[in-house]
C-alpha positions in Angstrom: 43.6 19.6 32.0 43.5 22.6 30.4 41.1 22.6 27.1 41.8 24.4 23.8 39.3 26.7 22.8 37.0 26.1 19.6 36.5 29.2 17.4 33.6 29.5 14.9 34.5 30.9 11.7 31.5 30.9 9.6 33.7 30.6 6.6 35.4 27.6 7.4 32.2 25.8 8.9 29.4 26.8 6.4 27.9 23.6 5.4 26.5 23.9 1.8 22.8 22.9 2.2 23.1 19.2 0.8 19.8 17.2 1.1 19.5 14.5 3.6 19.2 11.3 0.8 22.0 12.4 -0.7 24.3 11.8 2.5 22.6 8.8 3.4 23.5 7.3 0.1 26.7 7.8 0.2 29.2 5.1 0.0 31.2 3.4 3.2 34.3 4.0 0.9 33.6 7.6 1.3 32.0 8.0 4.5 34.6 6.8 6.1 37.5 9.1 4.4 35.5 11.8 5.2 35.0 10.8 9.3 38.9 11.2 8.4 38.9 14.3 7.9 37.0 15.6 10.9 39.4 16.5 13.9 40.8 13.9 16.4 38.7 14.3 19.5 35.7 14.8 17.9 36.2 11.9 15.3 36.6 9.7 18.7 33.8 10.0 19.7 31.9 9.8 16.0 33.7 6.6 16.0 32.8 5.1 19.6 28.7 6.5 18.5 28.4 5.4 15.4 31.4 2.6 14.5 31.2 0.7 18.5 27.6 1.7 19.1 28.2 2.8 22.6 26.0 5.1 24.0 27.3 9.0 25.3 27.6 7.5 29.3 29.6 4.5 27.4 31.8 7.1 25.4 32.0 9.1 28.7 33.4 6.3 30.9 35.8 5.3 27.8 37.4 8.7 27.4 37.3 10.0 30.8 35.0 13.1 30.1 32.3 14.6 31.2 29.2 13.5 29.4 28.8 17.1 28.3 32.4 17.1 27.1 30.8 13.7 24.7 27.3 15.5 23.7 29.6 18.3 22.6 32.2 16.7 20.3 29.4 14.4 19.0 27.8 17.8 17.8 30.7 19.4 16.6 32.2 16.6 15.2 29.0 16.1 13.0 28.7 19.1 12.1 32.6 18.5 10.7 31.6 15.3 9.1 28.7 16.8 7.5 30.7 19.4 5.6 33.7 16.7 4.8 30.9 14.8 3.1 29.3 18.0 1.3 32.6 18.6 -0.1 32.8 15.0 -1.2 29.9 15.1 -3.5 31.1 18.5 -4.5 34.2 17.1 -5.7 32.6 14.0 -7.4 29.1 13.4 -7.3 29.6 9.8 -8.5 30.4 9.0 -5.3 27.3 8.7 -4.2 25.3 5.5 -4.8 21.6 5.3 -5.1 19.4 3.5 -2.8 16.4 1.9 -2.6 13.5 4.7 -2.2 11.7 2.8 0.4 14.9 2.5 2.7 14.6 5.1 5.2 16.8 7.8 6.1 18.9 7.8 8.7 19.8 11.2 10.6 23.6 12.7 10.5 
């Protein structure tokens, strides 16, 4: 099965610096909408990892692809998701909700 080549375009993939605490306080609706903006192959891997709580090995078996492909898709999907979330924040900062200060931030 041939895989399409991925070309990195800095102007399209550049993620404006957004503080991690802002990204960790985005409401679920905004996060799910941003997830829909991620390319399908990458989105599927992210959904299985974050929403279905599957390990990389389980995702590999589920999708029938090598674990290296899963890791690559997760990495690239996270980059696209961060970019989509940053754009959502730029478009409407009110979509961001505050979380209590003692809550630990999860990483994207």
